[in-house]
C-alpha positions in Angstrom: 0.0 0.0 0.0 1.4 3.4 -0.9 2.8 5.5 1.9 0.6 8.5 2.6 0.3 11.1 5.3 -2.5 10.5 7.7 -4.6 13.2 9.2 -3.9 13.8 12.9 -6.9 16.0 13.5 -9.9 13.8 13.0 -12.7 14.9 15.2 -15.9 13.0 15.7 -19.0 15.0 15.3 -22.5 14.5 16.7 -25.1 13.0 14.5 -26.7 16.3 13.6 -24.3 18.6 11.7 -23.9 22.2 12.9 -25.8 24.9 11.0 -23.4 27.2 9.2 -24.5 29.9 6.8 -22.2 31.3 4.2 -23.3 33.9 1.6 -22.0 33.9 -2.0 -20.1 37.1 -1.4 -16.7 37.3 0.3 -15.2 34.4 -1.6 -11.8 34.4 0.2 -13.3 34.3 3.7 -16.0 31.8 2.7 -13.5 29.3 1.2 -11.2 29.6 4.2 -14.0 29.0 6.6 -15.4 26.1 4.6 -12.2 24.2 4.1 -10.9 24.9 7.6 -14.1 23.4 9.0 -14.2 20.4 6.7 -10.5 19.5 6.9 -9.7 20.3 10.5 -12.9 19.4 12.2 -14.8 17.4 9.6 -17.8 19.7 9.9 -20.2 20.2 7.0 -22.0 23.4 6.0 -25.4 24.6 5.0 -25.9 27.5 2.6 -28.8 29.9 2.9 -31.2 30.1 0.0 -33.1 33.1 -1.3 -36.4 34.1 0.4 -38.5 34.4 -2.7 -38.7 32.0 -5.6 -38.1 33.3 -9.1 -39.5 31.9 -12.3 -38.0 28.4 -12.9 -37.0 27.9 -9.3 -37.8 24.7 -7.4 -39.7 25.7 -4.3 -39.8 23.4 -1.3 -42.2 22.0 -0.5 -43.9 21.5 -3.9 -44.6 18.7 -6.5 -40.9 19.0 -7.5 -39.5 19.1 -4.0 -41.3 16.7 -1.6 -40.4 15.7 1.9 -40.2 11.9 1.9 -39.1 11.2 5.5 -39.0 12.9 8.8 -35.8 14.0 10.6 -33.3 11.2 11.1 -30.4 13.3 12.1 -28.4 14.9 9.3 -26.6 12.4 7.0 -23.2 13.5 5.6 -23.8 11.4 2.5 -26.8 9.7 0.7 -26.6 7.0 -1.9 -29.4 5.2 -3.8 -29.3 1.5 -4.8 -31.6 2.4 -7.7 -33.9 -0.4 -6.5 -36.1 1.5 -4.1 -33.8 2.2 -1.2 -31.6 5.0 0.0 -28.6 4.5 2.3 -27.6 7.3 4.7 -24.1 7.7 6.2 -23.7 9.7 9.4 -20.6 11.3 10.9 -21.3 9.3 14.1 -20.6 6.0 12.4 -24.1 4.8 11.5 -25.3 3.5 8.2 -29.1 3.5 7.8 -31.5 2.3 5.1 -34.6 4.1 4.0 -37.3 2.1 2.1 -38.7 4.6 -0.3 -42.0 2.6 -0.7 -42.8 2.5 3.0 -40.8 5.4 4.5 -39.4 3.0 7.0 -35.8 3.4 8.4 -33.7 0.5 9.4 -30.1 0.3 10.7 -27.6 -1.6 8.5 -24.8 -1.3 10.9 -23.1 1.1 13.4 -19.7 1.9 14.7 -18.1 2.6 11.3 -16.2 5.6 12.5 -16.1 9.3 11.4 -17.9 8.9 8.1 -17.8 11.2 5.1 -19.0 9.4 1.9 -21.0 6.5 0.7 -21.5 4.7 -2.6 -23.7 1.7 -3.3 -23.0 -1.0 -5.9 -23.7 -4.8 -6.2 -25.2 -5.3 -2.8 -22.5 -3.4 -0.9 -21.9 0.1 0.5 -18.5 1.6 0.1 -17.8 4.1 2.9 -15.1 6.7 3.4 -13.9 7.8 6.8 -12.3 11.1 7.9 -9.7 8.9 9.7 -8.4 7.6 6.4 -10.2 4.3 6.3 -12.2 2.8 3.3 -14.7 0.1 4.3 -17.1 -2.2 2.4 -20.4 -3.1 4.1 -22.6 -6.0 2.9 -26.0 -4.5 2.9 -27.9 -7.7 3.5 -26.0 -8.6 6.6 -24.3 -5.5 7.9 -21.0 -7.3 7.9 -18.0 -5.1 7.1 -14.4 -5.3 6.0 -11.6 -2.8 5.6 -10.4 -2.2 2.0 -7.7 0.4 2.9 -6.5 2.2 5.9 -3.7 4.6 6.9 -4.7 7.0 4.1 -5.2 10.8 4.4 -8.7 12.0 5.4 -11.2 10.5 2.8 -14.3 12.2 1.4 -15.8 11.3 -1.9 -16.3 7.7 -3.0 -17.4 6.0 -6.2 -17.2 2.5 -7.8 -16.3 1.9 -11.4 -15.8 -1.7 -12.6 -14.0 -3.7 -9.9 -12.3 -0.7 -8.3 -13.3 1.8 -5.6 -12.1 5.3 -6.0 -11.9 7.9 -3.3 -10.9 11.6 -3.0 -8.7 12.6 -0.1 -7.7 15.8 1.8 -4.5 16.0 -0.3 -6.3 16.7 -3.5 -5.9 13.2 -4.9 -7.9 10.4 -6.3 -6.9 7.1 -4.9 -7.8 3.8 -6.5 -8.4 0.7 -4.4 -8.9 -2.3 -6.7 -10.7 -5.4 -5.4 -8.1 -7.6 -3.9 -5.3 -5.0 -4.5 -3.4 -2.2 -2.8 -4.3 1.4 -2.9 -2.5 3.8 -5.3 -2.8 7.5 -6.2 -4.1 7.9 -9.7 -4.4 11.7 -9.9 -3.1 14.7 -8.0 -3.6 18.5 -7.8 -7.4 18.3 -7.7 -8.0 20.6 -4.8 -10.7 19.8 -2.2 -13.6 17.8 -3.5 -16.3 16.4 -1.2 -17.7 14.2 -3.9 -16.7 12.0 -6.8 -18.7 10.6 -9.8 -18.0 8.6 -13.0 -19.5 8.7 -16.4 -20.1 5.5 -18.5 -16.7 5.8 -20.2 -14.9 5.7 -16.8 -13.9 9.4 -16.6 -14.0 10.8 -13.1 -15.5 14.2 -12.1 -14.8 16.2 -9.0 -15.8 19.7 -7.7 -12.9 21.7 -6.3 -14.4 23.8 -3.5 -11.3 25.9 -3.0 -10.8 27.1 -6.5 -14.4 26.8 -7.8 -13.5 24.3 -10.5 -15.3 21.3 -12.0 -12.7 18.8 -13.1 -12.7 15.8 -15.4 -9.9 13.2 -14.8 -8.8 10.2 -16.7 -8.0 7.8 -13.9 -5.9 5.6 -16.2 -3.5 8.3 -17.2 -4.0 10.9 -14.4 -4.7 13.6 -17.0 -7.1 16.3 -15.7 -8.9 19.1 -17.5 -11.0 22.0 -16.2 -14.6 21.8 -17.4 -15.9 24.9 -15.6 -14.4 27.5 -13.2 -15.3 30.5 -11.2 -18.0 28.7 -9.2 -18.4 29.6 -5.6 -17.6 26.4 -3.5 -19.2 23.8 -5.8 -20.4 20.6 -4.2 -22.5 17.6 -5.0 -20.9 16.3 -8.2 -23.2 13.9 -10.1 -23.4 12.5 -13.7 -26.7 11.7 -15.4 -27.4 9.0 -18.0 -26.3 11.3 -20.8 -22.9 12.0 -19.2 -24.0 15.6 -18.3 -22.4 16.8 -15.0 -24.5 18.3 -12.3 -23.3 20.3 -9.3 -24.5 22.6 -6.6 -23.3 26.2 -6.0 -25.0 27.6 -2.9 -28.7 27.0 -3.6 -28.2 26.8 -7.4 -28.1 23.5 -9.4 -25.8 23.9 -12.4 -25.0 21.6 -15.3 -22.0 21.3 -17.6 -21.6 19.3 -20.9 -18.2 17.8 -20.9 -18.3 17.4 -24.7 -18.8 21.1 -25.4 -17.8 22.8 -22.2 -21.2 24.6 -22.1 -22.4 25.4 -18.6 -26.0 26.2 -17.8 -28.3 27.1 -14.9 -30.7 24.3 -14.0 -32.7 25.7 -11.0 -32.5 27.4 -7.7 -33.6 25.3 -4.7 -35.8 27.6 -2.5 -36.8 26.8 1.0 -34.1 24.4 2.0 -30.6 24.8 3.3 -28.8 22.0 1.5 -25.1 21.2 1.2 -25.3 18.4 -1.4 -27.7 16.1 -3.2 -27.5 12.6 -4.7 -28.6 12.2 -8.3 -29.9 8.7 -9.1 -30.0 6.8 -12.4 -33.7 7.7 -12.8 -32.9 11.4 -12.7 -34.3 12.1 -9.2 -32.2 13.7 -6.6 -32.2 13.2 -2.8 -31.0 15.6 -0.1 -31.1 16.4 3.6 -32.9 19.6 4.2 -30.6 20.7 7.0 -30.4 19.7 10.7 -33.7 18.2 11.7 -35.5 19.0 8.5 -35.9 15.5 7.1 -35.1 14.0 3.7 -36.4 15.4 0.4 -36.8 14.3 -3.2 -36.0 16.7 -6.0 -37.8 15.7 -9.2 -37.2 16.7 -12.8 -33.6 18.1 -12.6 -32.4 16.3 -15.7 -35.4 17.2 -17.8 -34.9 21.0 -17.3 
């Protein structure tokens, strides 16, 4: 396993994340506060939305933004199995399942550590830990195993083929192949809380510090900037047409990797959200802030 520097400042957070409000002005101060909180203490943020909905906005609650479950703490990451269930990871170490048909919560397992990201594939959840640990949890049984440890603080996670990829606090993408050792496949990516792949195996990250949306070839390590000058972008997702979605404050934006064209999708009004999880069906799921429950955003990819 590659030798990497491990974070010495991991701090376990309570189940509910603290409410933090940052405006879109004051870029330098906002980035410093955001990255300082996320890297030093592992805290997450909420960003205040506008008070009045404009034409084309998604207002919550509405038919396009529906509350699907009551408060269940504030998950740091949400992933869909694309088969009727959501999986929620919490900074306190719990992994919960939400049955979308019944609205019932169940506990998959607990004690996973200081969690940051979750991806679901082939009956397993792949979970990143602020303490530099990547774990695999079998969803049917809750059993777990460690895929990699001793890494820098880990955040985003995604599966492609038989390899798990993660983003770390050093601005790297690390590949952990099934049955193999971890290795760094890309560097210089800044700080990204998320990670997503398109059908061709290209990786996408959102650099919160420099406001960049990046595309990386994880085979060669080559990276190019798709979009820039975005204030603290989060929530990187790729739809079935390989269009890339991300969140800037309360605004959902989209970029076409083939053309570089960037466009406004919608403002989300009425919720303080830090990120959303876009599913294969085009629906997105988000936590509405501390104690505000779970919400479904419909129709983003058809706008």
